[in-house]
PyMOL Python script that loads the backbone (N, CA, C, O; Angstrom):
from pymol import cmd

cmd.read_pdbstr("""\
ATOM      1  N   MET A   1       0.845  -1.182   0.000  1.00  0.00           N
ATOM      2  CA  MET A   1       0.000   0.000   0.000  1.00  0.00           C
ATOM      3  C   MET A   1       0.884   1.236   0.000  1.00  0.00           C
ATOM      4  O   MET A   1       1.892   1.306   0.703  1.00  0.00           O
ATOM      5  N   SER A   2       0.494   2.171  -0.775  1.00  0.00           N
ATOM      6  CA  SER A   2       1.274   3.402  -0.832  1.00  0.00           C
ATOM      7  C   SER A   2       0.819   4.380   0.244  1.00  0.00           C
ATOM      8  O   SER A   2      -0.306   4.322   0.742  1.00  0.00           O
ATOM      9  N   GLU A   3       1.730   5.270   0.579  1.00  0.00           N
ATOM     10  CA  GLU A   3       1.409   6.295   1.563  1.00  0.00           C
ATOM     11  C   GLU A   3       0.541   7.361   0.916  1.00  0.00           C
ATOM     12  O   GLU A   3       0.707   7.696  -0.257  1.00  0.00           O
ATOM     13  N   CYS A   4      -0.379   7.879   1.699  1.00  0.00           N
ATOM     14  CA  CYS A   4      -1.287   8.913   1.226  1.00  0.00           C
ATOM     15  C   CYS A   4      -1.153  10.112   2.149  1.00  0.00           C
ATOM     16  O   CYS A   4      -1.026   9.969   3.365  1.00  0.00           O
ATOM     17  N   LYS A   5      -1.182  11.275   1.561  1.00  0.00           N
ATOM     18  CA  LYS A   5      -1.029  12.494   2.347  1.00  0.00           C
ATOM     19  C   LYS A   5      -2.364  13.071   2.809  1.00  0.00           C
ATOM     20  O   LYS A   5      -2.394  14.060   3.542  1.00  0.00           O
ATOM     21  N   LEU A   6      -3.462  12.460   2.385  1.00  0.00           N
ATOM     22  CA  LEU A   6      -4.782  12.950   2.774  1.00  0.00           C
ATOM     23  C   LEU A   6      -5.173  12.432   4.146  1.00  0.00           C
ATOM     24  O   LEU A   6      -4.857  11.304   4.524  1.00  0.00           O
ATOM     25  N   ASP A   7      -5.869  13.290   4.878  1.00  0.00           N
ATOM     26  CA  ASP A   7      -6.466  12.843   6.134  1.00  0.00           C
ATOM     27  C   ASP A   7      -7.902  12.430   5.854  1.00  0.00           C
ATOM     28  O   ASP A   7      -8.659  13.159   5.213  1.00  0.00           O
ATOM     29  N   HIS A   8      -8.263  11.259   6.340  1.00  0.00           N
ATOM     30  CA  HIS A   8      -9.593  10.723   6.097  1.00  0.00           C
ATOM     31  C   HIS A   8     -10.444  10.886   7.349  1.00  0.00           C
ATOM     32  O   HIS A   8      -9.998  10.614   8.463  1.00  0.00           O
ATOM     33  N   THR A   9     -11.665  11.331   7.146  1.00  0.00           N
ATOM     34  CA  THR A   9     -12.571  11.557   8.265  1.00  0.00           C
ATOM     35  C   THR A   9     -13.184  10.244   8.736  1.00  0.00           C
ATOM     36  O   THR A   9     -13.079   9.205   8.084  1.00  0.00           O
ATOM     37  N   HIS A  10     -13.812  10.336   9.872  1.00  0.00           N
ATOM     38  CA  HIS A  10     -14.563   9.210  10.423  1.00  0.00           C
ATOM     39  C   HIS A  10     -15.588   8.732   9.387  1.00  0.00           C
ATOM     40  O   HIS A  10     -15.741   7.531   9.166  1.00  0.00           O
ATOM     41  N   ASP A  11     -16.282   9.673   8.760  1.00  0.00           N
ATOM     42  CA  ASP A  11     -17.281   9.333   7.743  1.00  0.00           C
ATOM     43  C   ASP A  11     -16.656   8.687   6.506  1.00  0.00           C
ATOM     44  O   ASP A  11     -17.255   7.801   5.897  1.00  0.00           O
ATOM     45  N   ASP A  12     -15.468   9.124   6.142  1.00  0.00           N
ATOM     46  CA  ASP A  12     -14.751   8.493   5.017  1.00  0.00           C
ATOM     47  C   ASP A  12     -14.498   7.018   5.311  1.00  0.00           C
ATOM     48  O   ASP A  12     -14.661   6.163   4.441  1.00  0.00           O
ATOM     49  N   VAL A  13     -14.102   6.736   6.531  1.00  0.00           N
ATOM     50  CA  VAL A  13     -13.797   5.350   6.910  1.00  0.00           C
ATOM     51  C   VAL A  13     -15.077   4.513   6.911  1.00  0.00           C
ATOM     52  O   VAL A  13     -15.073   3.366   6.463  1.00  0.00           O
ATOM     53  N   ILE A  14     -16.157   5.083   7.409  1.00  0.00           N
ATOM     54  CA  ILE A  14     -17.443   4.375   7.397  1.00  0.00           C
ATOM     55  C   ILE A  14     -17.850   4.065   5.958  1.00  0.00           C
ATOM     56  O   ILE A  14     -18.254   2.946   5.643  1.00  0.00           O
ATOM     57  N   GLN A  15     -17.740   5.056   5.107  1.00  0.00           N
ATOM     58  CA  GLN A  15     -18.111   4.871   3.702  1.00  0.00           C
ATOM     59  C   GLN A  15     -17.253   3.789   3.040  1.00  0.00           C
ATOM     60  O   GLN A  15     -17.766   2.956   2.293  1.00  0.00           O
ATOM     61  N   LYS A  16     -15.952   3.807   3.315  1.00  0.00           N
ATOM     62  CA  LYS A  16     -15.064   2.800   2.740  1.00  0.00           C
ATOM     63  C   LYS A  16     -15.409   1.413   3.283  1.00  0.00           C
ATOM     64  O   LYS A  16     -15.381   0.431   2.540  1.00  0.00           O
ATOM     65  N   PHE A  17     -15.729   1.329   4.552  1.00  0.00           N
ATOM     66  CA  PHE A  17     -16.160   0.059   5.140  1.00  0.00           C
ATOM     67  C   PHE A  17     -17.420  -0.450   4.436  1.00  0.00           C
ATOM     68  O   PHE A  17     -17.504  -1.625   4.081  1.00  0.00           O
ATOM     69  N   GLU A  18     -18.386   0.425   4.238  1.00  0.00           N
ATOM     70  CA  GLU A  18     -19.633   0.035   3.575  1.00  0.00           C
ATOM     71  C   GLU A  18     -19.369  -0.494   2.162  1.00  0.00           C
ATOM     72  O   GLU A  18     -20.033  -1.425   1.707  1.00  0.00           O
ATOM     73  N   GLN A  19     -18.407   0.099   1.485  1.00  0.00           N
ATOM     74  CA  GLN A  19     -18.066  -0.335   0.127  1.00  0.00           C
ATOM     75  C   GLN A  19     -17.393  -1.712   0.111  1.00  0.00           C
ATOM     76  O   GLN A  19     -17.529  -2.472  -0.848  1.00  0.00           O
ATOM     77  N   GLN A  20     -16.674  -2.012   1.177  1.00  0.00           N
ATOM     78  CA  GLN A  20     -15.850  -3.229   1.194  1.00  0.00           C
ATOM     79  C   GLN A  20     -16.373  -4.342   2.102  1.00  0.00           C
ATOM     80  O   GLN A  20     -15.827  -5.445   2.087  1.00  0.00           O
ATOM     81  N   LYS A  21     -17.401  -4.085   2.880  1.00  0.00           N
ATOM     82  CA  LYS A  21     -17.784  -5.044   3.918  1.00  0.00           C
ATOM     83  C   LYS A  21     -18.174  -6.423   3.390  1.00  0.00           C
ATOM     84  O   LYS A  21     -17.986  -7.420   4.087  1.00  0.00           O
ATOM     85  N   GLU A  22     -18.706  -6.499   2.189  1.00  0.00           N
ATOM     86  CA  GLU A  22     -19.071  -7.819   1.671  1.00  0.00           C
ATOM     87  C   GLU A  22     -17.843  -8.687   1.405  1.00  0.00           C
ATOM     88  O   GLU A  22     -17.968  -9.903   1.264  1.00  0.00           O
ATOM     89  N   TYR A  23     -16.669  -8.081   1.335  1.00  0.00           N
ATOM     90  CA  TYR A  23     -15.423  -8.815   1.081  1.00  0.00           C
ATOM     91  C   TYR A  23     -14.661  -9.136   2.363  1.00  0.00           C
ATOM     92  O   TYR A  23     -13.666  -9.859   2.336  1.00  0.00           O
ATOM     93  N   LEU A  24     -15.126  -8.603   3.468  1.00  0.00           N
ATOM     94  CA  LEU A  24     -14.442  -8.792   4.752  1.00  0.00           C
ATOM     95  C   LEU A  24     -14.979 -10.018   5.478  1.00  0.00           C
ATOM     96  O   LEU A  24     -16.132 -10.402   5.285  1.00  0.00           O
ATOM     97  N   PRO A  25     -14.147 -10.630   6.309  1.00  0.00           N
ATOM     98  CA  PRO A  25     -14.616 -11.775   7.098  1.00  0.00           C
ATOM     99  C   PRO A  25     -15.729 -11.336   8.065  1.00  0.00           C
ATOM    100  O   PRO A  25     -15.696 -10.231   8.607  1.00  0.00           O
ATOM    101  N   ASP A  26     -16.689 -12.203   8.263  1.00  0.00           N
ATOM    102  CA  ASP A  26     -17.835 -11.881   9.123  1.00  0.00           C
ATOM    103  C   ASP A  26     -17.430 -11.534  10.552  1.00  0.00           C
ATOM    104  O   ASP A  26     -18.082 -10.710  11.195  1.00  0.00           O
ATOM    105  N   ASP A  27     -16.367 -12.149  11.054  1.00  0.00           N
ATOM    106  CA  ASP A  27     -15.978 -11.886  12.434  1.00  0.00           C
ATOM    107  C   ASP A  27     -15.420 -10.472  12.646  1.00  0.00           C
ATOM    108  O   ASP A  27     -15.360 -10.002  13.782  1.00  0.00           O
ATOM    109  N   LEU A  28     -15.016  -9.796  11.579  1.00  0.00           N
ATOM    110  CA  LEU A  28     -14.519  -8.423  11.712  1.00  0.00           C
ATOM    111  C   LEU A  28     -15.642  -7.392  11.742  1.00  0.00           C
ATOM    112  O   LEU A  28     -15.484  -6.321  12.328  1.00  0.00           O
ATOM    113  N   LYS A  29     -16.744  -7.698  11.132  1.00  0.00           N
ATOM    114  CA  LYS A  29     -17.818  -6.709  10.968  1.00  0.00           C
ATOM    115  C   LYS A  29     -18.338  -6.144  12.295  1.00  0.00           C
ATOM    116  O   LYS A  29     -18.502  -4.928  12.398  1.00  0.00           O
ATOM    117  N   PRO A  30     -18.603  -6.966  13.310  1.00  0.00           N
ATOM    118  CA  PRO A  30     -19.054  -6.393  14.588  1.00  0.00           C
ATOM    119  C   PRO A  30     -17.982  -5.517  15.252  1.00  0.00           C
ATOM    120  O   PRO A  30     -18.305  -4.583  15.986  1.00  0.00           O
ATOM    121  N   LEU A  31     -16.720  -5.822  14.990  1.00  0.00           N
ATOM    122  CA  LEU A  31     -15.637  -5.011  15.552  1.00  0.00           C
ATOM    123  C   LEU A  31     -15.633  -3.620  14.938  1.00  0.00           C
ATOM    124  O   LEU A  31     -15.302  -2.642  15.609  1.00  0.00           O
ATOM    125  N   PHE A  32     -15.996  -3.528  13.677  1.00  0.00           N
ATOM    126  CA  PHE A  32     -16.104  -2.221  13.040  1.00  0.00           C
ATOM    127  C   PHE A  32     -17.235  -1.408  13.669  1.00  0.00           C
ATOM    128  O   PHE A  32     -17.105  -0.196  13.845  1.00  0.00           O
ATOM    129  N   THR A  33     -18.325  -2.062  14.004  1.00  0.00           N
ATOM    130  CA  THR A  33     -19.434  -1.363  14.653  1.00  0.00           C
ATOM    131  C   THR A  33     -18.951  -0.703  15.935  1.00  0.00           C
ATOM    132  O   THR A  33     -19.264   0.458  16.198  1.00  0.00           O
ATOM    133  N   LEU A  34     -18.204  -1.429  16.717  1.00  0.00           N
ATOM    134  CA  LEU A  34     -17.649  -0.878  17.958  1.00  0.00           C
ATOM    135  C   LEU A  34     -16.635   0.215  17.671  1.00  0.00           C
ATOM    136  O   LEU A  34     -16.595   1.226  18.373  1.00  0.00           O
ATOM    137  N   PHE A  35     -15.831   0.026  16.665  1.00  0.00           N
ATOM    138  CA  PHE A  35     -14.832   1.020  16.273  1.00  0.00           C
ATOM    139  C   PHE A  35     -15.499   2.347  15.916  1.00  0.00           C
ATOM    140  O   PHE A  35     -15.023   3.410  16.314  1.00  0.00           O
ATOM    141  N   PHE A  36     -16.589   2.287  15.174  1.00  0.00           N
ATOM    142  CA  PHE A  36     -17.252   3.497  14.716  1.00  0.00           C
ATOM    143  C   PHE A  36     -18.002   4.235  15.826  1.00  0.00           C
ATOM    144  O   PHE A  36     -18.398   5.386  15.644  1.00  0.00           O
ATOM    145  N   GLU A  37     -18.195   3.594  16.948  1.00  0.00           N
ATOM    146  CA  GLU A  37     -18.869   4.242  18.078  1.00  0.00           C
ATOM    147  C   GLU A  37     -17.936   5.164  18.855  1.00  0.00           C
ATOM    148  O   GLU A  37     -18.391   5.941  19.694  1.00  0.00           O
ATOM    149  N   LYS A  38     -16.652   5.087  18.588  1.00  0.00           N
ATOM    150  CA  LYS A  38     -15.656   5.865  19.337  1.00  0.00           C
ATOM    151  C   LYS A  38     -14.947   6.854  18.424  1.00  0.00           C
ATOM    152  O   LYS A  38     -15.005   6.755  17.198  1.00  0.00           O
ATOM    153  N   GLU A  39     -14.284   7.800  19.051  1.00  0.00           N
ATOM    154  CA  GLU A  39     -13.425   8.714  18.302  1.00  0.00           C
ATOM    155  C   GLU A  39     -12.019   8.137  18.276  1.00  0.00           C
ATOM    156  O   GLU A  39     -11.594   7.459  19.212  1.00  0.00           O
ATOM    157  N   HIS A  40     -11.297   8.417  17.182  1.00  0.00           N
ATOM    158  CA  HIS A  40      -9.951   7.876  17.032  1.00  0.00           C
ATOM    159  C   HIS A  40      -9.009   8.933  16.494  1.00  0.00           C
ATOM    160  O   HIS A  40      -9.436   9.946  15.940  1.00  0.00           O
ATOM    161  N   THR A  41      -7.737   8.686  16.665  1.00  0.00           N
ATOM    162  CA  THR A  41      -6.735   9.620  16.154  1.00  0.00           C
ATOM    163  C   THR A  41      -6.773   9.648  14.632  1.00  0.00           C
ATOM    164  O   THR A  41      -7.253   8.718  13.983  1.00  0.00           O
ATOM    165  N   GLN A  42      -6.266  10.716  14.096  1.00  0.00           N
ATOM    166  CA  GLN A  42      -6.216  10.852  12.642  1.00  0.00           C
ATOM    167  C   GLN A  42      -5.362   9.745  12.019  1.00  0.00           C
ATOM    168  O   GLN A  42      -5.715   9.194  10.976  1.00  0.00           O
ATOM    169  N   ASP A  43      -4.252   9.428  12.657  1.00  0.00           N
ATOM    170  CA  ASP A  43      -3.379   8.369  12.142  1.00  0.00           C
ATOM    171  C   ASP A  43      -4.106   7.029  12.064  1.00  0.00           C
ATOM    172  O   ASP A  43      -3.961   6.286  11.093  1.00  0.00           O
ATOM    173  N   LEU A  44      -4.879   6.736  13.087  1.00  0.00           N
ATOM    174  CA  LEU A  44      -5.604   5.470  13.107  1.00  0.00           C
ATOM    175  C   LEU A  44      -6.704   5.451  12.042  1.00  0.00           C
ATOM    176  O   LEU A  44      -6.886   4.445  11.356  1.00  0.00           O
ATOM    177  N   LEU A  45      -7.426   6.543  11.905  1.00  0.00           N
ATOM    178  CA  LEU A  45      -8.449   6.627  10.852  1.00  0.00           C
ATOM    179  C   LEU A  45      -7.824   6.429   9.475  1.00  0.00           C
ATOM    180  O   LEU A  45      -8.357   5.701   8.638  1.00  0.00           O
ATOM    181  N   ASN A  46      -6.704   7.076   9.254  1.00  0.00           N
ATOM    182  CA  ASN A  46      -6.022   6.938   7.963  1.00  0.00           C
ATOM    183  C   ASN A  46      -5.578   5.503   7.716  1.00  0.00           C
ATOM    184  O   ASN A  46      -5.715   4.982   6.609  1.00  0.00           O
ATOM    185  N   GLU A  47      -5.052   4.876   8.745  1.00  0.00           N
ATOM    186  CA  GLU A  47      -4.574   3.506   8.584  1.00  0.00           C
ATOM    187  C   GLU A  47      -5.716   2.541   8.261  1.00  0.00           C
ATOM    188  O   GLU A  47      -5.597   1.709   7.361  1.00  0.00           O
ATOM    189  N   VAL A  48      -6.806   2.655   8.990  1.00  0.00           N
ATOM    190  CA  VAL A  48      -7.950   1.772   8.737  1.00  0.00           C
ATOM    191  C   VAL A  48      -8.517   2.025   7.342  1.00  0.00           C
ATOM    192  O   VAL A  48      -8.866   1.083   6.630  1.00  0.00           O
ATOM    193  N   PHE A  49      -8.608   3.291   6.955  1.00  0.00           N
ATOM    194  CA  PHE A  49      -9.090   3.620   5.615  1.00  0.00           C
ATOM    195  C   PHE A  49      -8.247   2.918   4.556  1.00  0.00           C
ATOM    196  O   PHE A  49      -8.785   2.319   3.625  1.00  0.00           O
ATOM    197  N   HIS A  50      -6.946   2.991   4.697  1.00  0.00           N
ATOM    198  CA  HIS A  50      -6.063   2.416   3.682  1.00  0.00           C
ATOM    199  C   HIS A  50      -6.002   0.891   3.720  1.00  0.00           C
ATOM    200  O   HIS A  50      -5.701   0.253   2.711  1.00  0.00           O
ATOM    201  N   LEU A  51      -6.281   0.319   4.863  1.00  0.00           N
ATOM    202  CA  LEU A  51      -6.392  -1.138   4.913  1.00  0.00           C
ATOM    203  C   LEU A  51      -7.667  -1.608   4.199  1.00  0.00           C
ATOM    204  O   LEU A  51      -7.706  -2.693   3.619  1.00  0.00           O
ATOM    205  N   LEU A  52      -8.687  -0.780   4.256  1.00  0.00           N
ATOM    206  CA  LEU A  52      -9.943  -1.110   3.571  1.00  0.00           C
ATOM    207  C   LEU A  52      -9.913  -0.782   2.081  1.00  0.00           C
ATOM    208  O   LEU A  52     -10.562  -1.448   1.274  1.00  0.00           O
ATOM    209  N   LYS A  53      -9.162   0.236   1.735  1.00  0.00           N
ATOM    210  CA  LYS A  53      -9.142   0.720   0.356  1.00  0.00           C
ATOM    211  C   LYS A  53      -8.692  -0.390  -0.600  1.00  0.00           C
ATOM    212  O   LYS A  53      -7.642  -1.006  -0.416  1.00  0.00           O
ATOM    213  N   LYS A  54      -9.507  -0.623  -1.611  1.00  0.00           N
ATOM    214  CA  LYS A  54      -9.239  -1.629  -2.643  1.00  0.00           C
ATOM    215  C   LYS A  54      -9.014  -3.028  -2.066  1.00  0.00           C
ATOM    216  O   LYS A  54      -8.320  -3.853  -2.660  1.00  0.00           O
ATOM    217  N   PHE A  55      -9.606  -3.276  -0.912  1.00  0.00           N
ATOM    218  CA  PHE A  55      -9.487  -4.600  -0.297  1.00  0.00           C
ATOM    219  C   PHE A  55      -9.946  -5.683  -1.271  1.00  0.00           C
ATOM    220  O   PHE A  55      -9.312  -6.731  -1.392  1.00  0.00           O
ATOM    221  N   ASP A  56     -11.052  -5.419  -1.960  1.00  0.00           N
ATOM    222  CA  ASP A  56     -11.617  -6.396  -2.877  1.00  0.00           C
ATOM    223  C   ASP A  56     -10.696  -6.730  -4.043  1.00  0.00           C
ATOM    224  O   ASP A  56     -10.819  -7.799  -4.640  1.00  0.00           O
ATOM    225  N   LEU A  57      -9.787  -5.842  -4.370  1.00  0.00           N
ATOM    226  CA  LEU A  57      -8.877  -6.050  -5.498  1.00  0.00           C
ATOM    227  C   LEU A  57      -7.519  -6.623  -5.079  1.00  0.00           C
ATOM    228  O   LEU A  57      -6.673  -6.909  -5.926  1.00  0.00           O
ATOM    229  N   SER A  58      -7.322  -6.784  -3.808  1.00  0.00           N
ATOM    230  CA  SER A  58      -6.041  -7.278  -3.286  1.00  0.00           C
ATOM    231  C   SER A  58      -5.885  -8.771  -3.535  1.00  0.00           C
ATOM    232  O   SER A  58      -6.860  -9.513  -3.652  1.00  0.00           O
ATOM    233  N   SER A  59      -4.631  -9.183  -3.610  1.00  0.00           N
ATOM    234  CA  SER A  59      -4.353 -10.617  -3.722  1.00  0.00           C
ATOM    235  C   SER A  59      -4.755 -11.306  -2.412  1.00  0.00           C
ATOM    236  O   SER A  59      -4.956 -10.647  -1.392  1.00  0.00           O
ATOM    237  N   GLU A  60      -4.866 -12.605  -2.454  1.00  0.00           N
ATOM    238  CA  GLU A  60      -5.233 -13.349  -1.240  1.00  0.00           C
ATOM    239  C   GLU A  60      -4.208 -13.132  -0.127  1.00  0.00           C
ATOM    240  O   GLU A  60      -4.567 -12.991   1.042  1.00  0.00           O
ATOM    241  N   GLU A  61      -2.961 -13.106  -0.496  1.00  0.00           N
ATOM    242  CA  GLU A  61      -1.907 -12.877   0.498  1.00  0.00           C
ATOM    243  C   GLU A  61      -2.042 -11.481   1.120  1.00  0.00           C
ATOM    244  O   GLU A  61      -1.930 -11.316   2.334  1.00  0.00           O
ATOM    245  N   GLU A  62      -2.279 -10.500   0.280  1.00  0.00           N
ATOM    246  CA  GLU A  62      -2.459  -9.130   0.758  1.00  0.00           C
ATOM    247  C   GLU A  62      -3.708  -9.016   1.635  1.00  0.00           C
ATOM    248  O   GLU A  62      -3.695  -8.315   2.647  1.00  0.00           O
ATOM    249  N   LYS A  63      -4.766  -9.691   1.257  1.00  0.00           N
ATOM    250  CA  LYS A  63      -5.992  -9.673   2.068  1.00  0.00           C
ATOM    251  C   LYS A  63      -5.721 -10.230   3.458  1.00  0.00           C
ATOM    252  O   LYS A  63      -6.182  -9.675   4.456  1.00  0.00           O
ATOM    253  N   LEU A  64      -4.977 -11.320   3.523  1.00  0.00           N
ATOM    254  CA  LEU A  64      -4.659 -11.902   4.829  1.00  0.00           C
ATOM    255  C   LEU A  64      -3.855 -10.939   5.695  1.00  0.00           C
ATOM    256  O   LEU A  64      -4.099 -10.828   6.896  1.00  0.00           O
ATOM    257  N   GLU A  65      -2.911 -10.253   5.097  1.00  0.00           N
ATOM    258  CA  GLU A  65      -2.127  -9.262   5.840  1.00  0.00           C
ATOM    259  C   GLU A  65      -3.023  -8.131   6.337  1.00  0.00           C
ATOM    260  O   GLU A  65      -2.901  -7.689   7.480  1.00  0.00           O
ATOM    261  N   ARG A  66      -3.914  -7.672   5.481  1.00  0.00           N
ATOM    262  CA  ARG A  66      -4.819  -6.586   5.867  1.00  0.00           C
ATOM    263  C   ARG A  66      -5.785  -7.034   6.955  1.00  0.00           C
ATOM    264  O   ARG A  66      -6.056  -6.287   7.895  1.00  0.00           O
ATOM    265  N   ILE A  67      -6.304  -8.251   6.827  1.00  0.00           N
ATOM    266  CA  ILE A  67      -7.215  -8.785   7.844  1.00  0.00           C
ATOM    267  C   ILE A  67      -6.508  -8.879   9.191  1.00  0.00           C
ATOM    268  O   ILE A  67      -7.072  -8.513  10.222  1.00  0.00           O
ATOM    269  N   ASN A  68      -5.281  -9.368   9.178  1.00  0.00           N
ATOM    270  CA  ASN A  68      -4.528  -9.483  10.428  1.00  0.00           C
ATOM    271  C   ASN A  68      -4.311  -8.119  11.064  1.00  0.00           C
ATOM    272  O   ASN A  68      -4.471  -7.963  12.275  1.00  0.00           O
ATOM    273  N   ARG A  69      -3.951  -7.144  10.264  1.00  0.00           N
ATOM    274  CA  ARG A  69      -3.716  -5.793  10.781  1.00  0.00           C
ATOM    275  C   ARG A  69      -5.015  -5.166  11.280  1.00  0.00           C
ATOM    276  O   ARG A  69      -5.042  -4.563  12.353  1.00  0.00           O
ATOM    277  N   LEU A  70      -6.083  -5.304  10.512  1.00  0.00           N
ATOM    278  CA  LEU A  70      -7.386  -4.772  10.945  1.00  0.00           C
ATOM    279  C   LEU A  70      -7.840  -5.431  12.241  1.00  0.00           C
ATOM    280  O   LEU A  70      -8.336  -4.763  13.149  1.00  0.00           O
ATOM    281  N   SER A  71      -7.670  -6.723  12.317  1.00  0.00           N
ATOM    282  CA  SER A  71      -8.057  -7.444  13.527  1.00  0.00           C
ATOM    283  C   SER A  71      -7.288  -6.932  14.735  1.00  0.00           C
ATOM    284  O   SER A  71      -7.867  -6.701  15.796  1.00  0.00           O
ATOM    285  N   LEU A  72      -6.009  -6.759  14.574  1.00  0.00           N
ATOM    286  CA  LEU A  72      -5.178  -6.242  15.657  1.00  0.00           C
ATOM    287  C   LEU A  72      -5.655  -4.857  16.098  1.00  0.00           C
ATOM    288  O   LEU A  72      -5.778  -4.592  17.293  1.00  0.00           O
ATOM    289  N   ILE A  73      -5.915  -3.998  15.157  1.00  0.00           N
ATOM    290  CA  ILE A  73      -6.372  -2.639  15.463  1.00  0.00           C
ATOM    291  C   ILE A  73      -7.745  -2.673  16.141  1.00  0.00           C
ATOM    292  O   ILE A  73      -7.937  -2.078  17.202  1.00  0.00           O
ATOM    293  N   LEU A  74      -8.674  -3.357  15.532  1.00  0.00           N
ATOM    294  CA  LEU A  74     -10.059  -3.330  16.013  1.00  0.00           C
ATOM    295  C   LEU A  74     -10.237  -3.987  17.377  1.00  0.00           C
ATOM    296  O   LEU A  74     -11.131  -3.612  18.137  1.00  0.00           O
ATOM    297  N   LYS A  75      -9.408  -4.944  17.682  1.00  0.00           N
ATOM    298  CA  LYS A  75      -9.507  -5.618  18.978  1.00  0.00           C
ATOM    299  C   LYS A  75      -8.802  -4.848  20.096  1.00  0.00           C
ATOM    300  O   LYS A  75      -8.942  -5.185  21.272  1.00  0.00           O
ATOM    301  N   ASN A  76      -8.048  -3.822  19.725  1.00  0.00           N
ATOM    302  CA  ASN A  76      -7.257  -3.110  20.734  1.00  0.00           C
ATOM    303  C   ASN A  76      -7.581  -1.631  20.858  1.00  0.00           C
ATOM    304  O   ASN A  76      -6.792  -0.863  21.408  1.00  0.00           O
ATOM    305  N   VAL A  77      -8.727  -1.233  20.353  1.00  0.00           N
ATOM    306  CA  VAL A  77      -9.111   0.188  20.501  1.00  0.00           C
ATOM    307  C   VAL A  77     -10.264   0.329  21.448  1.00  0.00           C
ATOM    308  O   VAL A  77     -10.726   1.442  21.698  1.00  0.00           O
TER     309      VAL A  77
END
""", "prot")
cmd.dss("prot")
cmd.show_as("cartoon", "prot")
cmd.util.cbc("prot")
cmd.orient("prot")
């Protein structure tokens, strides 16, 4: 994933999640619900946005890496 200089809002992350949720494992979806109920740092919002971005187009290996990272983030916020 390339670095992006844009800051993504809470709503941007929600929108990206909505676009990609059908491609995400079912066990992550409830964690996103909890994530969206809280406020988060800009860095964290940006990271989650970019892990979701083009998730559906990622290779299987890349998807596994993204799932692992998302799981780690979502379980620890």
